[in-house]
DRENDRENSE-332901 format. One record per residue (C-alpha): residue number from 1; residue in three letters; y, x, z. Coordinates in steps of 0.001 Angstrom, whole numbers, plus 524288, in hexadecimal, padded with zeros to 5 digits. Example, Ala and Ser with C-alpha at 12.3 -4.5 7.8 and 13.67 -1.06 7.14 Angstrom:
2
   i  aa    yy    xx    zz
   1 ALA 7EE6C 8300C 81E78
   2 SER 7FBDC 83566 81BE4
//
This chain:
419
   i  aa    yy    xx    zz
   1 MET 800EB 80025 80011
   2 ASN 80946 80A95 80408
   3 PHE 806C8 810E1 7F61B
   4 ILE 80AF0 8042F 7EF0C
   5 LYS 816A9 80359 7F715
   6 SER 81B91 8114C 7F489
   7 TYR 819F1 80EAE 7E46A
   8 LEU 81F59 7FFEF 7E569
   9 HIS 82DC1 80441 7E326
  10 TYR 8294D 80B26 7D722
  11 LEU 82332 7FF8F 7D2B6
  12 VAL 82F68 7F704 7D421
  13 VAL 83831 800C9 7CE80
  14 PHE 82EEE 80106 7C1D0
  15 LEU 82EF5 7F294 7C164
  16 LEU 83D3B 7F1DC 7C25A
  17 PHE 83F91 7FCF3 7B726
  18 PHE 834A4 7F704 7AE4A
  19 TYR 83C12 7EA30 7B0A2
  20 LEU 849A7 7EF5C 7AD99
  21 SER 8448F 7F696 7A170
  22 PHE 83F11 7EA89 79BE0
  23 VAL 84BBF 7E3E9 79ED6
  24 ALA 852B1 7EEAC 79748
  25 TYR 8493D 7EE95 78ABB
  26 GLN 8489E 7DF16 78968
  27 GLU 858E8 7E0F1 789FB
  28 ILE 8599A 7EB0E 78039
  29 LYS 85143 7E3A2 777D2
  30 PRO 8574E 7D947 76F0F
  31 LYS 85459 7CAD2 7738B
  32 ILE 84CC8 7C534 76771
  33 ILE 84B01 7B54D 7675F
  34 THR 842DA 7ACD1 75D59
  35 ILE 8485B 79FDC 75AA0
  36 GLU 83E91 79698 75257
  37 ALA 846CE 78CED 74AFC
  38 GLY 84498 78191 7419B
  39 PRO 848FF 7807E 733A2
  40 VAL 85375 7875E 72E2F
  41 GLY 86035 77E81 72F9A
  42 GLY 85A6C 77633 73979
  43 PHE 8607B 77669 7480A
  44 PHE 854DA 77F47 74D33
  45 HIS 858A3 78991 74281
  46 THR 86774 78897 74513
  47 SER 86628 788CB 752E3
  48 ALA 85DB2 79405 7529E
  49 LEU 8683A 79B8F 74976
  50 LEU 872B9 798C5 75461
  51 LEU 86BA5 79EEB 75EB2
  52 LYS 86824 7A9B5 7564C
  53 LYS 87693 7AC08 75530
  54 ARG 87BA0 7A9CB 762D0
  55 LEU 86FEB 7B227 76876
  56 LYS 8726E 7BD83 75F81
  57 GLU 88089 7BD81 766D4
  58 LYS 877A9 7BFF7 772B3
  59 ASN 86F3C 7CA30 76D55
  60 ILE 863A7 7C1F4 76AFD
  61 GLU 85DB3 7C1B4 75E84
  62 VAL 85720 7B5EA 75993
  63 ASN 84C4B 7B444 74F3A
  64 ILE 84C7B 7A754 74864
  65 ILE 83FC0 7A0E5 74353
  66 HIS 83DDF 79482 73C38
  67 ARG 83310 78918 73BBB
  68 GLU 8331B 77C54 73519
  69 ASP 828FD 77616 73E90
  70 THR 83341 776F0 74903
  71 LEU 82A53 76ED3 7524F
  72 LYS 821C6 77C21 75520
  73 ILE 82E2C 782E7 75923
  74 ILE 82AE4 78032 76745
  75 GLU 81DAD 784FB 765D7
  76 ASP 8224E 79349 7612A
  77 VAL 82C90 79461 76C66
  78 ASN 821AD 78FA1 77605
  79 ASP 817D6 799C8 76FFD
  80 LEU 819E2 7A652 778E5
  81 LYS 81365 7AE38 76E44
  82 SER 81E48 7A91E 76536
  83 LYS 82A81 7B138 76116
  84 VAL 832F5 7A45A 7617C
  85 ASP 83B6C 7A3CB 76D9C
  86 ILE 843FD 79894 76ACD
  87 GLY 8428D 78BDF 76332
  88 PHE 846C4 77E63 760C9
  89 ILE 83FE4 7701A 7631F
  90 ALA 8457B 762FC 75F73
  91 GLN 83822 75B97 76193
  92 ASN 82E62 75500 769B9
  93 LEU 82647 75EEA 771D5
  94 ASN 81C74 753A8 77480
  95 ASN 81A83 758EF 78287
  96 VAL 8153F 764FC 77F1D
  97 LYS 817CE 76F41 78861
  98 TYR 81E2C 77C14 78428
  99 LYS 81D5E 7844D 78F53
 100 ASN 822C6 78F2C 78A22
 101 THR 82F08 789B8 78343
 102 GLN 83BC4 78650 78A68
 103 SER 8460F 77CE8 7860A
 104 LEU 85381 78476 783B8
 105 GLY 85AC0 777A4 781EA
 106 SER 85D50 76CEA 77766
 107 THR 868F2 76F9C 76F66
 108 ILE 86A1B 763C3 767F1
 109 LEU 86525 756BB 7639E
 110 GLU 85FB7 75645 7564C
 111 PRO 85FB6 7485B 7505F
 112 LEU 855A1 74407 745FC
 113 PHE 85F3D 74296 73AFF
 114 ILE 85926 73836 7313D
 115 ILE 861A4 73A06 7252C
 116 ALA 85FB2 731AF 71891
 117 ARG 86537 73030 70B1C
 118 LYS 86F0E 72567 70C62
 119 GLU 868EC 71C99 702B3
 120 VAL 85BC7 71ABC 70A07
 121 LYS 85BDA 70F5D 7129A
 122 ILE 856F2 71241 72002
 123 LYS 85830 707D3 72AC5
 124 SER 84C10 70C6A 731E8
 125 LEU 84519 7190B 73192
 126 ALA 83A94 70FDC 72C8F
 127 ASP 8414A 70F74 7205E
 128 LEU 83E4E 71D20 71D77
 129 LYS 83057 719E6 7192A
 130 GLY 82D2C 71F25 70B38
 131 LEU 83A6F 726EB 70B5F
 132 LYS 83AA9 73667 708D6
 133 ILE 83D1C 73CB5 7164C
 134 ALA 840B4 74A0B 71947
 135 ALA 838EE 74AE4 7271A
 136 SER 83A03 75ABA 7289A
 137 PRO 82EE0 76497 7277E
 138 ILE 82296 76025 72EB2
 139 ASN 821DA 7653E 73CFE
 140 SER 830E5 76752 73E67
 141 GLY 83741 75DE2 74908
 142 THR 83E31 755B9 73F34
 143 ARG 83125 75308 738DB
 144 VAL 829BE 74F49 74547
 145 ILE 8356A 745FD 74A77
 146 THR 83712 73F45 73CB7
 147 GLU 828DE 73C0B 73B99
 148 LYS 828CD 73627 7493B
 149 ILE 83425 72D4F 74699
 150 LEU 83140 7295E 73937
 151 ASP 8238A 725C7 73E1F
 152 LEU 828D9 71B74 74786
 153 PHE 82F93 71516 73BA4
 154 GLY 8232D 7159A 7334A
 155 VAL 82752 72186 72AAC
 156 ASN 81D74 72C26 727E9
 157 GLU 818F3 73541 71D57
 158 ASN 80F89 72A96 71917
 159 ASN 81A87 720A6 71493
 160 SER 824FA 72B20 71230
 161 LYS 8286C 73990 70C68
 162 PHE 82AF5 742BB 716A3
 163 TYR 8308D 750A5 7126F
 164 PRO 82F9A 75BA0 71B0A
 165 TYR 83D1B 760E4 71694
 166 SER 8449E 76AB7 72016
 167 LEU 85212 767A7 724EB
 168 ILE 8588D 76D35 71916
 169 GLU 84EA1 766C6 70EA2
 170 SER 8512C 7596A 714C8
 171 ALA 85F6E 75B21 713F5
 172 ASN 85FA1 75E91 705F6
 173 ALA 854FD 753B5 7030D
 174 LEU 85D85 74981 70877
 175 LYS 86955 74E99 701D6
 176 ASN 860D3 74FC7 6F49E
 177 ASP 85B82 740B4 6F5E6
 178 THR 84DEB 7463C 6F613
 179 ILE 84A52 73F97 702CA
 180 ASP 84E42 73354 708C9
 181 VAL 85075 736F3 71708
 182 ALA 84F11 742CC 71F81
 183 PHE 84D2E 745E5 72DE1
 184 PHE 8540E 750DE 7354F
 185 LEU 85384 75488 742E1
 186 GLN 85DDC 75CBE 7433E
 187 PRO 86AC9 75DAF 74D23
 188 ALA 8768A 75622 7487D
 189 ASN 87EF1 7620B 745BE
 190 ASN 87480 768DA 73CC7
 191 LYS 87C66 76C10 72FAE
 192 ILE 87201 76530 726B8
 193 ILE 8733F 75916 72E4D
 194 GLU 88051 75842 72E61
 195 GLU 88199 75A4A 72022
 196 LEU 8779E 74F25 71DBF
 197 GLY 87FDD 74689 72755
 198 LYS 88B85 74807 72114
 199 ASN 884FB 744E0 712F8
 200 PRO 88A22 73781 70EE8
 201 LYS 87CB3 7358B 7058C
 202 LEU 8753F 736D7 7125E
 203 LYS 873E7 72E56 71E86
 204 LEU 86E3F 72F39 72C71
 205 VAL 8644C 725D9 7301C
 206 SER 8671F 71F9C 73EB7
 207 LEU 8594D 71EDA 7472A
 208 ASP 85BDD 7115E 74E60
 209 GLU 84FE5 71586 755C7
 210 ALA 853F7 72234 75BA3
 211 GLY 85586 71C78 7693A
 212 ALA 8468D 71792 76965
 213 LEU 8420B 7242E 7629D
 214 SER 84865 72C2C 76DAF
 215 LYS 841DE 723AF 778A3
 216 LYS 83409 725E6 7716F
 217 TYR 834CF 733F8 76FAE
 218 ASN 83A15 73B31 77B52
 219 TYR 83F59 74740 772DB
 220 ILE 847F4 73E31 76AF6
 221 TYR 856C3 73AE2 76E25
 222 THR 85F58 73197 766D2
 223 ALA 86C43 73512 76120
 224 GLN 876A8 72FAA 75911
 225 ILE 87E6E 735AE 74CD3
 226 ASP 88AAB 72E2C 74E7E
 227 ARG 891F6 72893 742E8
 228 ALA 89A3B 73250 73AC7
 229 GLY 89310 73D05 742D1
 230 PHE 890D4 744E1 7369F
 231 ASP 89CAE 741AD 72EB9
 232 ILE 8A7F0 73B25 73627
 233 LYS 8AFEE 73979 72A0C
 234 ASN 8A491 734AA 72079
 235 ASN 89F0F 72D86 72B1C
 236 LEU 890D5 7327F 72B4F
 237 PRO 88962 72C7F 73081
 238 GLU 88E27 71FF3 72E1F
 239 ASN 888C4 71AB3 73AF9
 240 ASP 88249 71FB8 7482C
 241 VAL 8762E 7259C 7458C
 242 LYS 86A2C 724A1 750D1
 243 VAL 860A4 730DC 7500E
 244 ILE 85672 7360C 758DB
 245 ALA 85781 7447C 75CE8
 246 VAL 850D5 74F8F 762CF
 247 PRO 85640 75A64 76A67
 248 VAL 854FD 767A2 7656D
 249 THR 85181 771CB 76F82
 250 ILE 85092 77FE1 76F61
 251 ILE 844D3 784E5 7767D
 252 GLY 83FDC 79297 77B39
 253 LYS 8358C 79A53 7809E
 254 LYS 83468 799FC 78EA7
 255 ASN 83535 7A7E7 78F52
 256 LEU 840FD 7A9DD 787C8
 257 ASN 84ABD 7B38A 78EFE
 258 PRO 85483 7ABF2 79825
 259 SER 86022 7B2FF 79120
 260 VAL 85BFC 7ADEC 7852A
 261 VAL 859E1 7A029 78A45
 262 THR 867F7 7A231 79070
 263 LEU 86F6B 7A6B1 784B3
 264 ILE 868F8 79CFA 77BE9
 265 SER 86D05 79233 78595
 266 LEU 87B31 79600 78636
 267 ILE 87AA3 796B1 77699
 268 LEU 8751C 787C2 775DF
 269 LYS 87F49 78482 77F19
 270 GLU 88ABF 78952 77628
 271 GLU 8858B 784C2 76AAA
 272 PHE 87E27 776BB 76C94
 273 ARG 889FE 77040 77650
 274 GLU 89136 76A66 76935
 275 PRO 88F6D 75BBD 766A9
 276 ASN 8890A 756C8 75A78
 277 LEU 88607 749C3 75499
 278 VAL 87BEE 74593 75F94
 279 SER 88050 74E84 76A70
 280 GLU 88D09 75047 77346
 281 SER 8937B 75C38 775D0
 282 GLY 88B8A 764F4 780E4
 283 LYS 87F6B 75C70 78037
 284 PHE 877D6 76715 77BE5
 285 PRO 87071 77110 77EE2
 286 THR 86946 76A69 789B0
 287 MET 85B90 76850 79072
 288 GLU 85D85 75A1A 79034
 289 TYR 8545A 7577B 785F2
 290 GLU 8498B 76008 789D6
 291 LYS 83C10 75885 78EE2
 292 ASN 82FFD 7614E 78AA0
 293 LEU 83483 76FC5 78CE0
 294 GLU 838A0 77827 797F1
 295 ILE 846B1 7795B 7996D
 296 ASN 84BBF 78757 79A13
 297 GLN 85435 78738 7A6F3
 298 ILE 85D4F 79206 7A138
 299 ALA 861BE 78AB6 795EB
 300 ASP 862CA 77D49 79D99
 301 GLN 86B91 7834A 7A7B7
 302 ILE 87477 78889 79CA1
 303 PHE 874E5 77BBA 79606
 304 LYS 879BA 7760B 7A268
 305 MET 88415 77F13 7A44B
 306 PRO 891AA 77BF4 7A15C
 307 PHE 89483 7804A 791F7
 308 GLY 89AB3 78DB9 7930B
 309 SER 891E9 791CB 79EF4
 310 GLU 88825 79C88 79F70
 311 PRO 87CD7 7A042 7A8BD
 312 PHE 88253 7A7B9 7B493
 313 LEU 87C07 7B5CC 7AFC1
 314 TYR 881EB 7B481 7A2BF
 315 ARG 88FD5 7B1E0 7A82E
 316 LEU 88DE8 7BCBC 7B185
 317 LEU 88836 7C796 7A94E
 318 PRO 8899B 7CC68 79B1C
 319 LEU 87EF4 7C6AE 79349
 320 LYS 87667 7D0FA 79119
 321 PHE 874C8 7D28E 7A025
 322 ALA 87424 7C510 7A2DE
 323 SER 86982 7C434 798BE
 324 ILE 86100 7CE32 79F52
 325 ILE 86295 7C7F0 7ACAC
 326 ASP 85F85 7BADD 7A700
 327 ASP 85338 7C0CE 79F42
 328 TYR 84C8B 7C96D 7AB38
 329 ALA 851E8 7C2F5 7B79A
 330 LEU 84558 7BC71 7B8C0
 331 GLN 83CC8 7C864 7B6D0
 332 PHE 8470B 7CF81 7BF4D
 333 GLY 84544 7C646 7CA5F
 334 PHE 83566 7C8BD 7C993
 335 LEU 83697 7D6AA 7C989
 336 VAL 83F6D 7D4BC 7D67D
 337 THR 8353E 7CCC1 7DC42
 338 ILE 82B03 7D741 7D916
 339 TYR 83435 7E1DC 7DFE4
 340 PHE 8353E 7D9DE 7EC28
 341 ILE 82649 7D7EA 7EC8D
 342 PHE 82420 7E685 7EB43
 343 TYR 82FE2 7E899 7F580
 344 TYR 8285D 7E065 7FFB6
 345 LEU 81C0E 7E85A 7FC6F
 346 GLY 82422 7F4DB 80026
 347 ALA 829F7 7F8C1 7F46C
 348 PRO 8388E 7FEDB 7F7E5
 349 LYS 84429 7FA1F 7F30F
 350 ILE 84A61 7FF98 7E679
 351 ILE 8547E 8066C 7EDB0
 352 GLU 849F8 80CB1 7F5FA
 353 PHE 84201 81004 7EA7A
 354 TRP 84E92 817B6 7E5CD
 355 GLU 84F68 81F0E 7F1D0
 356 LYS 841C1 82294 7F322
 357 SER 84153 82747 7E463
 358 GLU 84D95 82F30 7E669
 359 PRO 845F0 83C38 7EB6F
 360 TYR 83E07 83B13 7DF0A
 361 ARG 84A14 83983 7D59F
 362 LYS 850BC 84571 7DC5A
 363 LEU 8441D 84E30 7DB03
 364 ASN 8432D 84A26 7CC79
 365 ASN 85144 85012 7CBC2
 366 LEU 84D83 85C67 7D1C6
 367 LYS 842DB 85EC4 7C887
 368 LYS 84AAB 85C6F 7BD3D
 369 ILE 8556B 86694 7C332
 370 TYR 84B47 870BB 7C581
 371 LYS 84647 86DA4 7B78B
 372 LYS 853B7 8713E 7B32C
 373 ILE 8553E 87C96 7BB3E
 374 ASN 8497B 881B9 7B5A5
 375 GLU 84E8C 8818B 7A7DB
 376 ASN 85B0D 885A5 7AA5F
 377 LYS 8627A 87916 7A86E
 378 PHE 867E6 8766F 7B53D
 379 THR 87684 87339 7B715
 380 ASP 8806E 8733A 7C30F
 381 LYS 87D93 86444 7C379
 382 ASP 86EFB 866EA 7C491
 383 ILE 8717A 87052 7D0E8
 384 GLN 87A42 86454 7D725
 385 LYS 8700D 85B97 7D4E0
 386 PHE 8653F 864C4 7DAEC
 387 LYS 86E96 865E2 7E7B6
 388 LYS 86F95 85754 7E919
 389 ILE 86182 85555 7E725
 390 THR 85DE7 860B2 7F119
 391 ALA 867B2 85AC4 7FB77
 392 TYR 86097 84DC2 7F988
 393 PHE 85332 8531F 7FC26
 394 GLU 85840 85AB7 8078E
 395 GLU 85C34 84EE8 80E3D
 396 ARG 84EBD 847F2 80D93
 397 GLU 8448D 84A61 8176B
 398 LYS 83A02 8498E 80C7B
 399 PRO 83E1D 84D77 7FFC1
 400 ALA 835E2 84B7D 7F4FB
 401 LYS 82A01 85370 7F1A8
 402 GLN 82E3D 8602F 7E7FD
 403 ALA 83D7D 85D33 7EBFB
 404 PRO 83E62 868EF 7F4EC
 405 GLU 83651 87394 7EB99
 406 ILE 83F02 86DDF 7DFD1
 407 ILE 84AFF 870D1 7E6BA
 408 LYS 8472F 87E0E 7EBE2
 409 LYS 84475 882B4 7DDBC
 410 ILE 850D7 87D83 7D7C5
 411 SER 8583D 88355 7E39E
 412 VAL 8520A 890DF 7DF9F
 413 LYS 85570 88ECD 7D07D
 414 ILE 8635C 88B14 7D411
 415 LYS 8650A 897C8 7DC79
 416 LYS 85FBD 8A0A7 7D200
 417 TYR 8681D 89926 7C779
 418 LYS 873B9 89C6A 7D178
 419 THR 87051 8A9B4 7D2D5
//
């Protein structure tokens, strides 16, 4: 037991040195994260580009990858073997548990826009039977919710023509009159949606059953596009339009660095607080719509702060230092706990270790001076250092082994040098 106690302080210092070296390496190494987004031009994609631009200002590099079947994004984020760190969802999770994934907050409501050629008569979605419908690619969020809603009205691929067009393809098909109606699950401020909403040859279809649908499915909400919401001068749309909507949520791996979460949350709070056609100012970002995923507490706290506020560390310290503390506070706390356990077992305090190791440091300096004397490379400065070390050992009752002998040899060399 005494043997163990005598070496505990070495172990403590080694662990501390190892930890600090690891922290330094991690901070020198640039942070790189991967964001998985949806189709080019869609809200997932534009949001990913925004995060990439803003995080680059904070010295964090972002790689963006795309997938058309956006329903699978959460599976990639949840997979610990996947390189995807952050993604987006706007879908029903069907009560599936994603234990490695957390919600970083909802940023906007995405209405399901139903846009048709103006001459197509539609009083109910049942009237879409037999029409040509752009329903988005299979396994996309738009496609799933479109099929689910249309099926309630008796419209399906057996009695209508569904086209798996992308966002841009659907918009072009509408403008070129090659389809009758298209479904878009996109935010109201999407440029493509805005362009279609201002097109006098097209019209928005109101879903009067929106309220009933929101009570049937727990991930669906109701919203309204006000009359003239897209174009006040030309009064487009001509009437209030009822729509269903789903929240867009940014998700991240549970082990995402706290500093990255903090920076992303602050960016979201700056970029997504403005009002749009279906949301008031300051409504987003929020955790209000989260029902199935674990909430990231850092993000939640930041969203609840007054606008312009920052977490204490980031107000008090420069970004670099605040990030280091944020990322490694937990591990450092664990290391401190280990130290106190060792201290209880008999390990000395750090200052005691420093004091106990001082004779060995002095002895090492003596050896260096002796080597320089033998090589005729010593200076007056070395002689002064030698005198201080000699005085140090003369005051000790038990000087370190080898010290008296080396002091004697150096003294002889110095006398010869002076003569």
